[in-house]
N, C-alpha and C positions, 0 to 999 in steps of 0.2 A: 727737779720736774712735778709736777700737782696735777690734779685732776681737776677738770671742770664740769659742769653740764651744761647741755643745748638740748632745748627744749622747744620741738616741732609742732606747728600747731595752723590753725585757717582763724579769719574774719569769714565768717559765713554769710553775713547781712549789713553789709555797711551803709550809712547812712551820711552822704556826704552834703557835708555844710554850707551855707552860703559862706560867701571869705567875712560877711559882715557880723557873721557870726562869733569869730574870733578875739580874742580879746588880746593877742600877742603876748599871752603872757604861759612862761610852761610848768611852773611848779612842779616838775618833775612828769611832765607830761608829755607824751610824743605825736607831734603835730605831724600828719602826710599831708602833702598839697600836689592835688594832680593839675595837670596844664594842659591843655589841646592845644597844639601846635597850631591844625590851620585856621581856626577861630580866633586867635592874637594875630595874626599876620597881616593885620590892621594897624596894629601897633609899632608897627618894626622900625618906623622912623624913630619915635619916642623911644623907644628900647635902645635903639642905639645911643642915642644922647645919652643914658646910662653910663656907657661903657667907658674904658681907662683906651686911650691907643695901641696898645698891645693888643687889647680884645680884639680891637676892628679888625686889626693887623690880621690878625688868626684867624676870624671868621670870612673874611675876602680872601685866604687862599683856598677856602674850598671851591672844588669845583664844577661841582652841580648845587643851583639854587635852592633846591630842597633842602641839602645839608647847610649852607650857609644860613638860609632863614630860621633853620629849626633850633642853629645856635645862637642866634642874635635871641630867638624867642625866649631861650632857655638863659642866658645871662640876664637879660632883664627883667626878666620874669622873679628869676633868682634871687637880683638885685632890691625890686620893689618888697618882695614878699621878707626877704630879711632884714632891710631896712623899718620895716614896721615893727618885729620884735627889738632890733637895737634904737629904737628912735632915732634913725637917721636918716639924712637923704639918701637915696640909691646911688648917687652917682661917687659918695664919700664912702662908700664899705671899698675897704683895699683887700684884698683876697691875696694868700700866698697856698703853699704845699707843705705837707708835711711826710715824712718817708714815704715810697711807693705814692708820688702824686697823691696822696689824701685831701683834699682841698679843706683851708681854715681859714679864717678870718682874722687879719692883722688888725686892724683897730677895733678890736671886741671890747666897747666899752663896759659892758656887764660882765664879761669874763665868766668862760663856759659853754656858750653856745655853740654846739653843735648840729652842722647839717653835713646830707650825704644826697647826690642827684645820681638820677639814670633816667634813659631816654631809649624808645624804644618806637619806632614808625612814626605814628601822629602824638605819640604822649610824652609826657614827661612828668616824674616823680621828684618831689622835692622832699625829706624827710628832716624834720627840724626837733632839736628835743636840748635839754640841761646836760644830758649824757651821752657816749659815745653811739652812734647809731649809725645805720646800712641801708641802704633800701636795693634792690631790683628789679626790673620790667623788661618783658619781653613780648614779642608780639609771635605767636604761637606759629608757627612757619609751617604747615602741613607736609611741604615737601623737602624736607631739613631731613638729611641721611643720620637720624640720629643713633641710627647702628652702628655706625663708620665711627664712633667718638665713645659709647658708654663704657666700654672697656677701662678706657681712661680715666674717667673720673668720676664712673660711679662703683661702688660696693657689689658685691653678689645679690646680697638682700632687694638694694635699688635696683639691681638689674633684674631680677623677677618681678619688682613691684611697678617696673614701666613696662613692661613686657605684656601686662595685664590690658585691659579694655583702657580706649584712648590713650595709647601710648604717649604719641605726642604731648600731648596736654600731661603726662605724667612728666615725662622728661623735663619740661622746660620748668615745671612747677620745684621737682626738687635742683633743677640748675638756679635757679633764682634764690633759693633757700642758701645756698652753698655761695653764693655771689655777695648775698646780702652781708652775710655772715664775714666775709673776708673783706668786705667793704668797709664795714664798721669796726672790725680790728685794725685796718692801716694794714693788713697782713702782706698786700702785695699776691705773686706770683706764690701760687703753694704746690711745691713738687705731688704733695700726696692730696689731692682735694677727693680722692676717693675714700679718704679717713673722716674727709668730715659728713657727721652724720645730715641725711635729709629726709629720713623716712619720719611721720609724725611721732609723737612721744618723747620722752625726756633719754636723753644719753647719754653716759660719761666719757668722756675721751682725754687725752694728754694733752694738758695746757700748751705745753710745746707745739703742737701741730701750727695754730694758730698765732701761738706767740699773744697769749690772754689770758690773766690768771682770774680772769671774772665769768660768772656764769653767764648764758645771754637764750633770750626767747626771739625765736623766729616764727612770723603767721606769713600765712599765704592769704591770698585774695584774689578773686579776678576785677579786673579792670576793662569794662566791656567784654563779650563773649571772645574775642579773638587775642584778649593781650592777659596774661600770668604776672603777678608781684608778689614780691617778699618785703617784709621790712624785719632787721636784727637788730634788737636794743636790750638795755640791761635791765632784771628784773628789779629794778629799782624807779622804772618807772611805773608811775601807777594809773595811769588811763593813755589810752590812743584816741586821737583826734582825728577826723576826714576832711578835709576842707577841695573846696572847688575854686580856683584861681577864676574868679569871672567879674575883677574889678572893671569897670566902665572903663577909666583909664591907668595907664601904667604908671604917670608923671607922679 
């Protein structure tokens, strides 16, 4: 058993760059892409043409059209963006899963490309890095009965923090931090999720809690007023960049 540091903070002023500004080389960068579902529905047919038969069968199992369309946009946009980093056609990328269903690229010719996906409401986030990375986004639901689950997921200091001003927003901010860290490490279900630090600052915890021997940085940010997100990444990452998926065509 060892000790690791988790450092939580904020990105207060993000400049979302146009996709044309991305050189699709990482060099110890972590790139976060925001993808709007509604504005990309026009590309559904093109997106679906890049998907494998089992992916198409999977999205066709969705009962609600909204869920089906979001899944198609997610898969198609992710294929397009990752294809740029890998210098491969979107349809040629083969996906698999690691432990706890963490996604990976089976035919990564460059070896070492890591990515993570999260979606909520009308937005999708894709994080890409050359080190392990995790991302989580949540639509801030002001009708959610957060009081019913706080004790299961948060420690005493965190509960005290949430109960201050704007409690719902605070709840979801801390929640996205814990989720992003869990997704970055591939830990999966964590029995003692309340032991994962969500408050600002640097916290020292046992590496056994998330089965990781590495330190982590987690930064939260707003994606529009109703959405809160967090990204977890290695301190080896030198720079974080933010891009808006706004290609004219996904093909």
